[in-house]
Backbone as CSV, one residue per row, in Angstrom:
resi,resn,N_x,N_y,N_z,CA_x,CA_y,CA_z,C_x,C_y,C_z
1,MET,19.987,120.467,75.844,20.729,120.053,74.669,22.136,119.573,75.023
2,THR,22.407,118.524,74.777,23.862,118.001,75.048,24.698,117.852,73.973
3,THR,25.910,118.342,74.253,26.826,118.196,73.023,27.940,116.989,73.459
4,THR,28.186,116.417,72.226,29.237,115.296,72.276,30.703,115.814,71.699
5,THR,31.396,115.626,72.592,32.952,115.843,72.291,33.495,114.843,71.680
6,THR,34.098,115.039,70.701,34.897,113.798,69.995,36.327,113.983,70.272
7,THR,37.083,113.274,70.851,38.416,113.166,71.127,39.174,112.258,70.140
8,THR,40.325,112.727,69.567,41.173,111.826,68.655,42.593,111.654,69.343
9,THR,43.090,110.502,69.103,44.539,110.269,69.630,45.410,110.749,68.645
10,PRO,46.079,111.559,69.408,47.169,112.468,68.777,48.246,111.539,68.022
11,ARG,48.497,111.795,66.815,49.416,110.943,66.111,50.937,111.266,66.872
12,PRO,52.087,110.437,66.675,53.234,110.807,67.015,53.801,111.827,66.031
13,PRO,54.609,112.859,66.231,55.190,113.547,65.168,55.907,112.813,64.258
14,ARG,55.757,113.141,63.061,56.448,112.588,61.912,57.898,112.572,62.004
15,ALA,58.662,113.470,62.518,59.872,113.468,62.760,60.428,112.389,63.680
16,ALA,59.413,112.400,64.780,59.989,111.067,65.604,60.050,109.776,65.336
17,THR,59.180,109.629,64.185,59.070,108.119,63.679,60.046,108.076,62.356
18,ARG,60.490,109.235,61.959,61.227,109.225,60.638,62.845,109.489,60.936
19,ALA,63.086,109.785,62.390,64.213,110.194,62.528,65.352,109.180,62.439
20,LEU,66.497,109.387,62.018,67.524,108.249,61.599,68.149,107.564,62.912
21,THR,67.882,106.353,63.187,68.462,105.604,64.275,69.169,104.489,63.708
22,LEU,70.117,104.212,64.591,71.107,103.238,64.459,70.436,101.872,64.395
23,SER,69.524,101.363,65.036,68.810,100.097,64.975,68.175,100.026,63.707
24,ARG,67.373,100.732,63.193,66.709,100.715,61.757,67.627,100.702,60.730
25,THR,68.677,101.605,60.812,69.757,101.430,59.722,70.412,100.173,59.463
26,THR,70.836,99.608,60.821,71.675,98.343,60.776,70.811,97.208,60.389
27,ALA,69.468,97.181,60.832,68.473,95.973,60.320,68.365,96.167,58.845
28,THR,68.216,97.590,58.102,68.114,97.553,56.666,69.173,96.928,56.041
29,ALA,70.529,97.167,56.693,71.787,96.684,56.164,71.838,95.147,56.183
30,ALA,71.380,94.694,57.437,71.394,93.228,57.583,70.406,92.535,56.504
31,ARG,69.329,93.150,56.240,68.251,92.612,55.202,69.002,92.468,53.945
32,VAL,69.535,93.614,53.503,70.185,93.671,52.277,71.374,92.722,52.011
33,LEU,72.140,92.556,53.195,73.196,91.569,53.074,72.737,89.942,53.090
34,ARG,71.615,89.867,53.609,71.048,88.556,53.529,70.541,88.250,52.153
35,GLN,69.954,89.120,51.635,69.568,88.903,50.142,70.630,88.646,49.124
36,LEU,71.728,89.492,49.251,72.846,89.315,48.490,73.522,88.062,48.669
37,ARG,73.550,87.599,49.823,74.129,86.203,50.195,73.560,84.929,49.272
38,HIS,72.273,85.331,48.923,71.552,84.199,48.138,71.777,84.713,46.506
39,ASP,72.624,85.541,46.126,72.927,86.006,44.918,74.212,86.115,44.517
40,PRO,74.693,84.711,44.327,76.266,84.672,44.166,76.762,85.433,42.794
41,ARG,75.916,85.710,41.888,76.354,86.362,40.569,76.614,87.744,40.864
42,THR,75.772,88.379,41.874,76.076,89.795,42.070,77.111,89.834,42.899
43,ILE,77.387,88.879,43.903,78.738,89.123,44.984,79.929,88.919,43.785
44,ALA,79.858,88.003,42.970,81.113,87.851,42.017,81.428,88.961,41.198
45,LEU,80.254,89.741,40.769,80.480,90.933,39.982,81.086,92.109,40.803
46,MET,80.664,92.116,41.951,81.246,93.045,42.968,82.722,92.784,43.459
47,ILE,83.031,91.659,43.581,84.342,91.286,44.275,85.238,90.557,43.331
48,VAL,84.879,89.865,42.700,85.756,89.075,41.722,86.122,89.672,40.404
49,VAL,85.027,90.569,39.847,85.366,91.042,38.433,86.349,92.057,38.493
50,PRO,86.361,93.117,39.495,87.518,94.054,39.461,88.859,93.570,39.610
51,CYS,88.937,92.418,40.435,90.446,91.670,40.641,90.656,91.104,39.225
52,LEU,89.861,90.302,38.576,90.076,89.625,37.203,90.450,90.880,35.965
53,MET,89.728,91.971,36.174,90.172,93.127,35.279,91.690,93.787,35.439
54,LEU,91.879,93.751,36.686,93.289,93.972,36.969,94.549,93.066,36.648
55,VAL,94.070,91.615,36.746,94.947,90.746,36.272,94.976,90.575,34.689
56,LEU,93.852,90.865,34.110,93.807,91.110,32.586,94.607,92.142,32.157
57,LEU,94.512,93.224,32.900,95.240,94.470,32.454,96.769,94.495,32.721
58,ARG,97.236,93.686,33.767,98.523,93.427,33.868,99.289,92.643,32.845
59,TYR,98.611,91.801,32.425,99.220,90.823,31.376,98.912,91.231,29.849
60,VAL,97.972,92.238,29.734,97.940,93.064,28.510,99.191,93.955,28.182
61,PHE,99.612,94.326,29.504,101.110,95.078,29.227,102.066,94.217,29.902
62,ASP,102.205,92.967,29.626,103.031,92.284,30.033,104.491,92.709,29.669
63,GLY,104.630,93.208,28.344,105.955,93.630,27.893,106.472,95.048,28.344
64,SER,105.367,95.740,28.952,105.640,97.101,29.176,105.089,97.387,30.975
65,PRO,105.818,96.829,31.765,105.326,96.988,33.305,105.205,98.291,33.600
66,ARG,105.921,99.290,33.249,105.982,100.643,33.471,104.456,101.186,33.073
67,THR,103.855,100.669,31.912,102.635,101.045,31.551,101.615,100.766,32.631
68,PHE,101.738,99.716,33.065,100.769,99.074,34.003,100.863,99.960,35.348
69,ASP,102.130,100.153,35.762,102.393,100.912,36.866,101.812,102.319,36.860
70,SER,101.789,103.031,35.681,101.120,104.270,35.430,99.521,104.339,35.450
71,ILE,98.975,103.328,35.140,97.675,103.293,35.023,96.876,102.277,35.804
72,GLY,97.780,101.480,36.286,97.064,100.378,37.399,96.601,100.950,38.591
73,ALA,97.189,102.082,39.156,96.748,102.571,40.315,95.307,103.391,39.984
74,SER,95.413,104.097,38.965,94.154,104.847,38.688,92.911,103.839,38.427
75,LEU,93.095,102.732,37.746,92.105,101.721,37.490,91.673,101.033,38.679
76,LEU,92.597,100.893,39.599,92.267,100.480,40.724,91.146,100.909,41.721
77,GLY,91.044,102.406,41.296,90.042,103.125,41.803,88.721,103.055,40.996
78,ILE,88.999,103.089,39.595,87.810,103.300,38.763,87.037,102.012,38.716
79,PHE,87.622,100.706,38.578,86.832,99.535,38.468,85.911,99.289,39.578
80,PRO,86.268,99.596,40.838,85.339,99.289,41.982,84.067,100.283,41.911
81,LEU,84.399,101.530,41.461,83.416,102.541,41.212,82.289,102.028,40.421
82,ILE,82.728,101.586,39.201,81.992,101.313,38.055,80.948,100.025,38.525
83,THR,81.581,99.157,39.183,80.945,97.902,39.499,79.900,98.246,40.489
84,MET,80.351,99.000,41.602,79.357,99.198,42.403,78.399,100.145,42.200
85,PHE,78.518,100.951,41.201,77.375,101.798,40.631,76.470,100.834,40.013
86,LEU,76.865,99.693,39.214,76.026,98.857,38.438,75.079,98.151,39.345
87,VAL,75.926,97.414,40.270,75.061,96.503,41.253,74.123,97.384,42.195
88,THR,74.574,98.496,42.723,73.837,99.123,43.573,72.531,99.712,42.808
89,SER,72.732,100.381,41.726,71.784,100.719,40.974,70.592,99.764,40.734
90,ILE,71.013,98.590,40.151,70.066,97.667,39.679,69.473,96.942,41.094
91,ALA,70.283,96.619,42.108,69.664,96.173,43.331,68.622,96.841,43.868
92,THR,68.872,98.169,43.989,67.846,99.063,44.477,66.549,99.285,43.692
93,LEU,66.644,99.342,42.200,65.635,99.220,41.465,64.826,98.207,41.593
94,ARG,65.527,96.937,41.729,64.741,95.675,41.915,63.834,95.583,43.137
95,GLU,64.210,96.455,44.129,63.364,96.634,45.484,62.243,97.433,45.104
96,ARG,62.361,98.474,44.173,61.220,99.252,43.833,60.274,98.685,43.113
97,THR,60.726,97.971,41.964,59.876,97.241,41.112,59.190,96.131,41.885
98,SER,59.746,95.463,42.775,59.063,94.350,43.411,58.296,94.663,44.493
99,GLY,57.946,96.103,44.719,57.133,96.398,45.744,57.652,96.585,47.196
100,THR,58.829,96.159,47.406,59.564,95.851,48.829,59.857,97.350,49.340
101,LEU,59.974,98.298,48.271,60.339,99.590,48.932,59.000,100.366,49.248
102,GLU,57.970,100.152,48.602,56.614,100.665,49.054,56.383,100.226,50.375
103,ARG,56.441,98.902,50.663,56.230,98.400,52.125,57.099,99.162,53.127
104,LEU,58.519,98.975,52.811,59.342,99.653,53.877,59.011,101.129,54.107
105,LEU,58.618,102.057,53.043,58.343,103.230,53.459,57.091,103.467,54.010
106,ALA,56.068,102.406,53.929,54.907,102.575,54.781,55.201,102.036,56.386
107,MET,56.281,101.614,56.559,56.704,101.484,57.977,57.305,102.650,58.642
108,PRO,57.484,102.726,60.057,58.142,103.676,60.755,59.636,103.582,60.361
109,LEU,60.181,103.751,59.065,61.345,103.701,58.581,61.616,104.773,57.828
110,GLY,62.514,105.761,58.293,62.869,106.944,57.747,63.539,106.822,56.378
111,LYS,63.670,107.843,55.520,64.384,107.668,54.284,65.723,107.751,54.551
112,GLY,66.257,108.422,55.572,67.640,108.414,55.913,68.157,106.969,56.452
113,ASP,67.081,106.325,57.255,67.486,104.975,57.659,67.709,104.118,56.357
114,LEU,66.792,104.178,55.450,66.933,103.262,54.051,68.092,103.637,53.509
115,ILE,68.451,104.832,53.168,69.635,105.086,52.401,70.876,104.690,53.080
116,ALA,70.778,105.025,54.338,71.969,104.720,55.268,72.351,103.186,55.261
117,GLY,71.096,102.374,55.466,71.276,100.826,55.482,71.921,100.368,54.145
118,TYR,71.477,100.644,53.073,71.790,100.295,51.864,73.299,100.633,51.674
119,ALA,73.703,101.905,52.051,75.075,102.391,52.072,76.032,101.476,52.936
120,LEU,75.388,101.168,54.209,76.389,100.397,55.153,76.435,98.940,54.428
121,ALA,75.494,98.578,53.918,75.556,97.133,53.548,76.620,96.893,52.105
122,PHE,76.314,97.910,51.243,77.195,97.694,50.076,78.527,98.312,50.439
123,GLY,78.601,99.095,51.537,79.883,99.752,51.999,80.843,98.584,52.472
124,ALA,80.106,97.747,53.328,80.906,96.572,53.862,81.479,95.741,52.561
125,LEU,80.676,95.402,51.474,81.022,94.736,50.446,82.242,95.589,49.798
126,ALA,82.088,96.900,49.734,83.108,97.488,49.055,84.544,97.486,49.777
127,ILE,84.456,97.328,51.213,85.748,97.234,52.082,86.384,95.732,51.321
128,VAL,85.542,94.638,51.288,86.199,93.434,50.982,86.541,93.417,49.486
129,GLN,85.808,94.402,48.698,86.331,94.464,47.265,87.601,95.262,47.065
130,SER,87.672,96.261,47.827,88.876,97.132,47.814,90.041,96.564,48.254
131,ALA,89.955,95.920,49.369,91.043,95.310,49.992,91.487,94.063,49.373
132,LEU,90.622,93.356,48.669,91.090,92.193,47.731,91.933,92.808,46.448
133,ALA,91.252,93.573,45.720,91.956,94.170,44.449,93.089,94.984,44.890
134,THR,93.309,95.616,45.934,94.480,96.371,46.182,95.599,95.333,46.667
135,GLY,95.305,94.441,47.303,96.279,93.146,47.725,96.732,92.595,46.392
136,ILE,95.790,92.206,45.625,96.274,91.573,44.404,97.163,92.414,43.504
137,ALA,96.911,93.659,43.464,97.467,94.689,42.680,98.988,94.737,43.108
138,VAL,99.119,94.978,44.488,100.440,95.432,44.839,101.155,94.102,45.066
139,TRP,100.625,93.046,45.822,101.624,92.035,46.052,101.404,90.764,45.063
140,PHE,100.685,90.765,44.330,100.621,89.556,43.370,100.917,90.101,41.984
141,LEU,100.490,91.434,41.672,100.735,91.785,40.194,101.908,92.643,40.348
142,GLY,102.407,93.100,41.365,103.721,93.794,41.385,103.431,95.259,41.002
143,LEU,102.335,95.924,41.196,102.105,97.288,41.113,103.009,98.061,41.874
144,ASP,104.016,98.817,41.356,105.033,99.539,41.829,104.440,100.936,42.374
145,VAL,104.413,101.005,43.783,103.668,102.230,44.441,104.797,102.773,45.496
146,THR,105.100,104.117,45.324,106.069,104.753,46.033,105.428,104.928,47.432
147,GLY,104.169,105.254,47.648,103.464,105.497,49.072,103.149,104.247,49.547
148,SER,102.287,104.347,50.610,101.728,103.291,51.357,100.690,102.620,50.613
149,PRO,100.531,101.395,50.545,99.470,100.593,49.816,98.206,101.083,50.647
150,TRP,98.126,101.181,52.158,97.004,101.717,52.820,96.556,102.779,52.156
151,LEU,97.138,103.680,51.577,96.396,104.951,51.282,95.880,104.603,49.852
152,LEU,96.407,103.632,49.086,95.536,103.071,47.875,94.365,102.645,48.322
153,LEU,94.407,101.768,49.419,93.194,101.018,49.885,92.073,102.082,50.213
154,LEU,92.706,103.051,50.744,91.852,104.231,51.269,90.841,104.865,50.174
155,VAL,91.809,105.197,49.036,91.030,105.973,47.936,90.168,104.760,47.174
156,ALA,90.570,103.587,47.035,89.810,102.642,46.342,88.502,102.495,47.182
157,LEU,88.558,102.389,48.460,87.339,102.146,49.044,86.433,103.405,49.016
158,LEU,86.905,104.701,48.978,86.067,105.834,48.977,85.684,105.951,47.553
159,ASP,86.266,105.352,46.577,85.712,105.129,45.113,84.621,104.392,45.092
160,ALA,84.761,103.000,45.734,83.697,102.002,45.768,82.433,102.815,46.434
161,LEU,82.457,103.508,47.472,81.523,103.990,48.317,80.908,105.162,47.342
162,LEU,81.611,106.042,46.624,81.051,106.900,45.668,80.341,106.220,44.505
163,GLY,80.551,105.151,44.206,79.725,104.307,43.249,78.621,103.893,43.541
164,THR,78.488,103.406,44.973,77.274,102.975,45.666,76.414,104.399,45.731
165,ALA,76.876,105.481,46.274,76.080,106.564,46.356,75.293,106.973,44.981
166,LEU,76.231,106.877,43.928,75.719,107.423,42.510,74.753,106.219,42.044
167,GLY,74.900,105.066,42.348,73.975,104.012,42.166,72.554,103.930,42.820
168,LEU,72.675,104.391,44.005,71.417,104.703,44.924,70.624,105.948,44.258
169,PHE,71.352,106.754,43.892,70.879,108.080,43.337,70.230,107.873,42.068
170,VAL,70.908,107.288,40.876,70.029,107.203,39.766,69.104,106.107,39.719
171,SER,69.036,105.080,40.785,67.706,104.215,40.685,66.666,104.883,40.886
172,ALA,66.618,106.233,41.534,65.319,106.981,41.707,64.667,107.292,40.339
173,PHE,65.437,107.270,39.261,64.964,107.974,38.174,64.969,106.913,36.816
174,ALA,65.074,105.350,37.220,65.038,104.480,36.252,63.590,103.693,36.585
175,ALA,63.050,103.164,35.393,61.786,102.692,35.433,62.166,101.317,35.399
176,SER,63.294,100.745,34.790,63.668,99.306,34.688,65.228,99.077,34.924
177,GLU,65.559,97.772,35.126,66.861,97.372,35.219,67.740,97.952,33.934
178,PHE,67.040,97.785,32.773,67.716,98.230,31.639,68.070,99.766,31.482
179,GLN,67.015,100.474,32.138,67.298,101.861,32.109,68.342,102.354,33.119
180,ALA,68.448,101.592,34.307,69.519,101.823,35.301,70.891,101.627,34.506
181,VAL,71.051,100.583,33.750,72.331,100.408,32.961,72.644,101.464,32.058
182,GLN,71.463,102.071,31.441,71.606,103.106,30.524,72.235,104.464,31.313
183,PHE,72.070,104.381,32.481,72.591,105.704,33.227,74.122,105.667,33.099
184,MET,74.650,104.495,32.899,76.224,104.517,33.203,76.911,105.140,32.053
185,PRO,76.478,105.155,30.853,77.267,106.219,29.837,76.966,107.486,30.252
186,ALA,75.852,107.748,30.737,75.774,109.412,30.900,76.436,109.884,32.208
187,VAL,76.467,109.013,33.113,76.960,109.586,34.525,78.470,109.116,34.754
188,LEU,78.821,107.859,34.219,80.388,107.415,34.298,81.222,107.695,33.211
189,PHE,80.713,107.445,31.906,81.611,107.609,30.823,82.207,108.985,30.524
190,PRO,81.453,110.213,30.672,82.047,111.392,30.692,83.245,111.409,31.747
191,GLN,83.012,111.108,32.903,84.156,111.036,33.911,85.346,110.469,33.599
192,LEU,85.052,109.221,33.054,86.081,108.249,32.758,87.056,108.969,31.658
193,LEU,86.396,109.608,30.687,87.238,110.033,29.600,87.982,111.641,30.134
194,LEU,87.329,112.096,31.181,87.896,113.618,31.490,88.694,113.354,32.923
195,CYS,88.712,112.201,33.274,89.549,112.048,34.832,90.809,112.168,34.647
196,GLY,91.547,112.212,33.489,92.987,112.298,33.407,93.655,110.813,33.113
197,LEU,92.929,109.844,32.974,93.612,108.519,32.494,94.201,108.402,31.403
198,PHE,93.595,109.035,30.362,94.186,108.843,28.877,95.046,109.832,28.717
199,THR,94.856,111.172,29.118,95.708,112.204,28.916,95.698,113.226,30.035
200,PRO,96.770,113.783,30.371,96.736,114.819,31.536,95.630,115.746,31.415
201,ARG,94.967,116.103,32.320,93.736,117.063,32.182,94.392,118.323,31.849
202,SER,95.594,118.778,32.187,96.162,119.966,31.906,96.246,120.079,30.308
203,ALA,96.282,118.987,29.457,96.545,119.016,28.152,95.371,118.967,27.352
204,MET,94.187,119.128,28.072,92.732,119.049,27.608,92.435,120.547,27.024
205,HIS,91.191,120.636,26.209,90.849,121.656,25.964,90.522,122.459,27.287
206,PRO,90.470,123.801,27.130,90.246,124.562,28.612,88.736,124.304,29.058
207,VAL,87.913,124.372,28.142,86.539,123.815,28.708,86.417,122.689,29.245
208,LEU,87.005,121.515,28.650,87.023,120.280,29.350,87.845,120.230,30.295
209,GLU,89.002,120.880,30.459,89.586,120.775,31.819,88.875,121.340,32.885
210,ALA,88.160,122.453,32.725,87.290,123.158,33.749,86.086,122.244,34.380
211,LEU,85.538,121.346,33.169,84.468,120.644,33.479,85.019,119.310,34.253
212,SER,86.294,118.870,33.908,86.830,117.816,34.843,87.142,118.305,36.016
213,ASP,87.320,119.464,36.530,87.645,119.980,37.740,86.357,119.750,38.890
214,VAL,85.340,119.519,38.199,84.131,119.478,39.188,83.346,117.929,39.033
215,LEU,84.170,116.910,38.574,83.807,115.651,38.340,84.746,115.007,39.467
216,PRO,83.906,114.177,40.357,84.610,113.337,41.469,85.844,112.309,40.898
217,MET,85.410,111.788,39.820,86.283,110.679,39.453,87.916,111.477,39.158
218,SER,87.764,112.602,38.756,89.085,113.186,38.501,90.167,113.254,39.843
219,TYR,89.398,113.532,40.890,90.102,113.500,42.360,90.438,112.278,42.668
220,ALA,89.575,111.143,42.212,90.016,109.797,42.693,91.237,109.316,42.023
221,VAL,91.265,109.765,40.661,92.517,109.417,39.910,93.690,110.222,40.394
222,ASP,93.402,111.451,40.792,94.481,112.227,41.341,95.035,111.806,42.553
223,GLY,94.127,111.242,43.479,94.687,110.736,44.611,95.350,109.478,44.620
224,MET,95.076,108.687,43.684,95.883,107.435,43.375,97.155,107.876,42.878
225,ASN,97.344,108.765,41.940,98.655,109.105,41.271,99.436,109.711,42.282
226,GLU,98.749,110.410,43.467,99.757,111.048,44.395,100.411,109.934,45.414
227,VAL,99.571,108.875,45.499,100.256,107.748,46.224,101.579,107.106,45.166
228,LEU,101.006,107.103,44.112,101.861,106.447,43.271,103.238,107.084,43.070
229,ARG,103.301,108.472,43.253,104.350,109.173,43.043,105.193,109.847,44.407
230,HIS,104.591,109.738,45.367,105.090,110.374,46.739,105.062,109.524,47.680
231,THR,106.169,109.498,48.504,106.394,108.673,49.806,105.460,108.749,50.749
232,ASP,105.380,110.199,51.062,104.582,110.605,52.164,103.070,111.277,51.717
233,MET,102.181,111.399,52.594,100.840,112.065,52.268,100.894,113.362,52.005
234,THR,100.521,113.840,50.728,100.491,115.254,50.473,99.339,116.055,50.818
235,GLY,99.515,117.261,50.675,98.280,118.214,50.822,97.439,117.786,49.654
236,THR,97.765,117.528,48.412,96.877,117.437,47.315,96.077,116.032,47.612
237,PHE,96.696,115.227,48.104,96.023,113.716,48.690,94.928,113.967,49.407
238,VAL,95.111,114.522,50.580,94.348,115.008,51.400,93.079,115.761,51.003
239,ARG,93.262,116.705,49.958,92.294,117.305,49.304,91.469,116.467,48.480
240,ASP,92.179,115.587,47.732,91.485,114.624,46.813,90.435,113.770,47.669
241,VAL,91.118,113.090,48.602,90.275,112.133,49.504,89.133,112.887,49.930
242,LEU,89.132,114.350,50.534,88.134,114.863,51.027,87.127,115.315,50.127
243,VAL,87.456,115.482,48.857,86.481,115.847,47.791,85.543,114.498,47.416
244,VAL,86.221,113.386,47.217,85.579,112.130,47.002,84.616,111.753,47.997
245,ALA,85.108,111.834,49.246,84.290,111.485,50.327,83.181,112.460,50.470
246,GLY,83.401,113.806,50.255,82.302,114.880,50.328,81.360,114.520,49.284
247,CYS,81.853,114.271,47.966,80.781,113.940,46.940,79.855,112.674,47.256
248,ALA,80.496,111.672,47.957,79.733,110.476,48.111,78.670,110.801,49.323
249,LEU,78.995,111.674,50.150,78.009,112.001,51.315,76.827,112.983,50.729
250,LEU,77.447,113.930,49.721,76.350,114.648,49.135,75.310,114.060,48.329
251,VAL,75.796,113.082,47.513,75.053,112.262,46.503,73.995,111.612,47.574
252,LEU,74.611,110.930,48.546,73.691,110.072,49.471,72.580,110.894,49.860
253,GLY,72.934,112.308,50.449,72.040,113.179,51.035,70.742,113.282,50.022
254,VAL,71.192,113.696,48.694,70.481,113.984,47.416,69.527,112.771,47.118
255,GLY,70.047,111.542,47.391,69.360,110.226,47.137,68.302,110.164,48.077
256,ALA,68.526,110.363,49.475,67.424,110.458,50.564,66.390,111.248,50.160
257,ALA,66.743,112.541,49.868,65.684,113.568,49.490,64.889,113.148,48.405
258,THR,65.445,112.520,47.388,64.438,112.188,46.095,63.855,110.942,46.302
259,LEU,64.161,110.087,47.413,63.412,109.009,47.493,61.979,109.186,48.066
260,ARG,61.226,108.393,47.273,59.709,108.766,47.572,59.010,107.508,47.094
261,ARG,57.770,107.198,47.630,56.728,106.263,47.115,56.373,106.648,45.892
262,ARG,55.890,105.628,45.139,55.730,105.782,43.547,54.024,105.594,43.479
263,SER,53.449,105.139,44.711,52.087,105.133,44.596,51.418,106.154,45.744
264,ALA,50.203,106.593,45.863,49.527,107.298,46.789,49.148,106.379,47.975
């Protein structure tokens, strides 16, 4: 009696094909940027709208420039966060519903590569957006800042990256673009009300003040106010920047963990 031995070719370890690599990340980012290049409305929403909102705000308070100085810096960080959240969540969801995400996940492309590629692409646009908005606010609209405008730019950029991370995260839970937009009141509006823009957080009800202490937008506004009031970089500013950056990285990590194929 003879026995037949069947041999199978071993598959490469999953971790080897799914490890985060620079080449796959940059290729993903380049693909996203090529798609955005053919979508001028999205580019206008990301880059032009925050600048127009700042100009509108400046002339709303034309008779009270001190009011613009007091809230303009805060909104310089809030506007990019909101626009990047909207654009990123809708663009990522469009990839899911069109089947592009399914095809990408079937390739040797790790979840980390995909999320990092999207973050890199939208982060590049966030740099342009934040630099343009900061330059217009400081040198064109006359925003009176005690500290360095470069620190304002740093916080604005981190806020835009945080909006990108939140948009990538919530896109995993939306089934349509309309649902993605519906997440904005749930995710951003509470932060907007509790961040200290309308009233100092110390004047809020103790429960709301405690809640505001765990919301990243509160630290974004605090960081902007530190630059507004102090000539040098303060310890509070460093804390605020680290919190916003840490929240963005944390949300990106959670977004990568929740990323999955929707079909077997």
